[in-house]
N, C-alpha and C positions, 0 to 999 in steps of 0.2 A: 504494500500500500504506500503510495506516495503521499507527501504532505498535502498536495492538492486534494487527493482522494479523502484524506483524513478531515480536511476542512469541510468538504462537501458533506461527508457523513455526519459530522458534528452539527452542521447547519440543518441537515435533514432531521436529525434527532431532536434538535432544538425546536424546529417548526412543528414537529409532531407532539412535542410535550412541553409547550410553553409554560403551562402551569406547574410542571414538575421540575423545570431546570433549576430553580432555586431550592428545591426540596432535596432531602437526602437521597431519595430514590433517583431523582433526575441527575444529580451529580455522580452517583455511582454508575449510571448508564453511560455518561460522558467519559468517565475514567476508564470504563471497560473498552470503549471505542478507542481511546488514546493508547491503551495498553497494546492494541493490535499493531500499532505503528512501530516499526523498527528502524526507520531511516534517520536522516539528519533533521534535527529540530531547528526551528528558527529562534527559539528562546535559549538563552545561555545564562548560567549562574555568574554572579559578579566575581566570585573567587576564581572562576575559570578564565574570565577576561583578564583579571589581575595577573594570573600566572602567564598568560600569553604575552601581556605587556612586558613582563620581566624578561622574557626570552627574546623580545624584539630588540634591535639596535635602538639606543636612545636617540630621540629626536634632537636635532641640533638647534641651539639658540644662536642665530646668526647675529653677531654684534657689529655695531657701526664703527668701532674703534675709538669712539669718544667716550671716555669712562663715565662722565656724568650722565650722558644720554643713556648709555647701556645700563647703568645702575638704576635709573628711573624706569626704563621700559622693560628691562630684562631681555632685550634683544627681540628679534622677530623669528618666527618659525614658519616652515612650509605649512600651507593650508590655512594660515591666518589671513584675515583681511584687516588692514590698517587704514582707518579713515583719518585724513588730515584736513581740518576745516579752517577756513580763514576768509576774510573779506578780500575783494579785489584790491591789490596793492599792499597786502600784508605779508606776502611771501610764500603763497602756496606753491607756485611754479619754482621759485628759487629753492625752496626746501625739497621739492621733488628732484631737482637737479643735484642738490647736495646729497640726497639719499642715493641717487644713482652712482655718484662718485664714491661714497662710503661702501657701497656694495658692488663695486665693479667685478669682484671675483665671482659673483653669482650670474654673470653675463645677462644683466637685466634687459628687459624689453620696455621701452617707453611707448605708450599709446597717446600721442599728443593730439588732443581734439580741439582745444581752444586756439592754439597756434601750431603751425607746422614745425617739424623738427628742424627744417632748414632755417626758419626764422629764429628759433631758439638758439641754434648754434651760431648764426650770424650775429645776433645781438650780443652774445657773450664774448665772441671773438673780437668784435669791434670795441667792446668795453675792457678788453684785456683780462676777462674773467676765465676761470678754468672751464673746459668743456669735457664732461665725463664721457667715458667710453660705454656706449650702450647701443642696443639695436632698436630700430624704429621702422615703421612702414615706409617704403620708398615713395609711395603716393599718399599725400595728405587727404584725410577724410574728416569732415567737420561734424558729421552726424552718422553714428554707426549703431548696429545692433550687437547683442552679445555674441551671436554666432560669428560675426566678423572678428571680434576680439579673440575668440577662441582659436580661430585659424592662425592668427599671428602668434599666439602662445604656443600652439603645436609646432609651428615652424621654428620658433626659438628653441624649444626643447629638443626637437629632432636634429637641428644643425649645430646648436651651441650649448646644449644642456642648461638652458635657462632655468633659474630658480626664483626670479623675482619679476613682477610686472608692475609698472607704475602707470596709472590711468589719469590723465589730466584733461577735463575733470568730469565728474559724474553727470552734470547737467547736459552734456552733449551725447549721452547714450540714449538711444531710442528704445522704449520699452516694447515696441512691436505692435502689430495690429491687434493682437489678442487683448491688449489692455488700453487701446486708444480711447475708449469711452470711459475708462475708469478714472477716478479722481487722482489728483497729483500724489497724494499720500500712498495710494495703492500702487501707482506706477513706480514710485521711488522704492517701495518695498520689494516689488517684483524684480526690478533692476538689480538691487543689492543681493537678493537671494540668488539670482542667476550668476552674478559675478562671484559671490562667495562659493557657489557650487563649482565654478571653474578652478578656483584655488584648491579646493579639496580634490576634485577629479584629477587635476594635473600636477598636484603636489608642489605648488609654487606659492610664494608670498605675494599677496596682492596689496598694493598701496594705491588707494583711490583718493583723489583730491576732491574736496567738496566745498561748494560755495555756501556762505551763510546768508540768512535772511534777517539778521540783526540790523536794526536801524541805527543804533547809537554806537559808533565806532570808537568813542572816547573811553569806553569801559571794556575790559576783557570779555570775550564771549563764553558761553556755557552751552551745555548739551541742548537746552531748550531753543537755542538760536539756530540749530541745524534745520534745513528744509527736510520735512519728514523725520523729525527728531526721534520719535519712538522707534521707527523702522531702522534708523541708523544705529541707535543704541542697541537694538536687538541683534542686528546682523554683524556689526563690526566687533572684532576681538579687542581692538584698541582704538580709542578715539583721541587724537591729538589736535589741539587748537594752536594756531599761531596768531599773535597779536602784536603789532608794532605800536610802541608808545607814540602818541600823536596829540596834537592840539589843533583847535580850530581858530584861525585868525581871520575874522570877518567871514568870507565865504571860501577861504583857502585853507585846506587841511595840510598841516606841516607834520611830516613823519620823522621820527628819530630812527637811528639805526639799532636801537634797543628792541629786541624781539622776545616776547614771552613764548616759551615752548611748554604748553600745559597739557599734561596727560590726565584726561578726565574719565576715561573708561579703560579698564585693564582687566580683561577676563582671565588672563593667565595667573596673576597672583593678587589682584585686587589693589595693588599699590598705585596711588595717584600722586601727583605733585607737579611743581612748576620749576622750570629752569629759565635763567636769563641768558640770552644769546646776543651777541653783537654781530650784525651783518656787515661784512667788509665789502664795500662796493667795488674796491679795486680788484679783488680776487674772486668775489662771489662766494667766499667761504663764510660759514657761521663760526664764531669764536666765543669761547667762554672766558670772560675776563673778570677781574675783581669788581669792576664797575657794573658789569651785567649781573653778577651775583647780588650785589648790594641793592640795586634798584628793585629787583624782584622781591628780595627779602623785605625791603621797606614797604612795598605794595601789600605783601601778605600781612605785615604787622598792622597797617592801616585797616585792611579788610577785617582782621580779627577784632580790632578795636571797635569798628562800627557794629559788628555782630554782637559783641559784648554790651555795647551801649544800647542796642535795640532790645536785647534780652532784659537788661536792667530796667528799661523804660516800660516794657510790656509786663515785667514781673511786678 
């Protein structure tokens, strides 16, 4: 008897004895049916899974090589999806390029949807900034579906043993005709589920850049500022926010080179936290300096003081 036959027989028994299924007699009948099955079951005990895991090679935590970032994130693993959210102008693409550089050994694939790879390389070369070594589609596409992304991933794996894919950015991925009438939240959820499935299916790290819908750029963003925030929180294994310190002078926004790297979702070990980075416009690198550490610590101190003051007032 196959497992399909067993399921059919149990369904048949259940249909014939709906009133008896929850009774002792009904359960005994189902147990008797199950006892006839000698093949492979689809259920497995947790201790058996634990035993199998112990016998498997340990999964690698791929580190960026920046001690402070690695201490905070714990590194990235294959099959994880890392969401990086920021406003336009706050460093999403710059961080994506920085990640490509730090993980060059993984032969990463960049799927550039907002700008072409040629534009990105030309801009960085003209500014004297580093150009990471990565793979990207020869022809630029500004709007793609997940199947198209999967084809690029397969090519990278087959030819270059790719272990990381960076997608810039989620807003340019088409959810497909199946969900064209669905609301924006459902479309975002389905896109993320499909992208996450690619990471699991092809055993690669997926880094996906995400635009924020936060209106006030003068304060650091949080998970609620993500478009489709509940879906992103659910599907991403780690969510990182980038925020450049800025002030508004009249109608002109003035940006500092201070950037907050804020890990606000970490499914791996639950550790969250903030880092202060300085963006070096000459090289395109992110640096950790005494100044960058201090301004983030100062912001955290102010935030804690405000929370304590609110608690005291409400108490």
